[in-house]
Phi, psi and omega in degrees: 000148179235143176249128181263178185296344180270011183065018176267138178262132179240136181253138181281339176210146181269135177293151177280168179306314183303312178302314182301315183294331177274352183275176177270015183282342172272152178295126179289171179304138185277125175229103185280348183299321183262011184237166179292337177282160170232157175306323181296326178291325187266322176100137180299317184293324177294317175302319180292318184295319179290319183295331182257010184253116187299342179275341186247351185223131174303317181297314184291328183300329180266357185244329183242152178253153177224164176213146178247133178259122185273087182243355189241090183280332183278156174224154182258004169212168179231098177287144180299327182271354188276132172222097181285355179275345187293135177213133184202142180297337178266005182246113185236018178288158181301145175096341180263125183219159177264336185204151176262135188248145166287168177298322182291315179295324180294321175298314180299319176300313184298321181294319180290325174294313180302329180287323181280331186231090181298345177280356177301118183231346186227130173235122179238163171241122181225015180147202020287343174265217174259126183300326181278353168278352177232057192298322182294313178293319181298305184292321175299316178298316180296324178294310176306315181296312177305320180291313188275332183228073193293345181271350183284134174287133174255139180223160169211151177239130188218160172281347172088356185299327177239023180303318184299331178289344183243008181307315180301317177298317180299315180288321178300327184268354179074036177295127184285319189219128174245119173266128178249120179265122185250123183253141173204155176284339185227127184295334179289319178297312183297320184291327180282343180261004180277000000 
């Protein structure tokens, strides 16, 4: 990886899924017996949610499937590194899309994938913009999924700028996980503001 004068990191090659799976980027199995944290601090329900979520657990990553539905095109900030126009057959991270779906199209796609992949357990909205900058599209999609597929875990990823405005809808729909992405030019600045 190279860093340019604008503190942006550029990679000369993208890791394959296999490389990502073997890296430390996923959360390892949680073991509170040998750490300063305890299960009572975190809660058994939260431990189970994390243990069975393919985005947060190496074990779950190999047992459960997830999909991200591209229904949220707008964003309320413009990060230097973000290019929502990028699309490539070898790029499958959240936010990179080939097409934008309506909420109704997203439901049909989710149902078709669930029919072919019974391990599908998580559906999230992570873009291509910010889900909460697109509240009508985001929450309509989540409502349709919740009604048609009640056992699916719902997730969303946001920059958090308007999270407070949407807490009631997130709770009403039973969204299991909300990932807040915090961006900063300097890791020291970012860590002191958390």
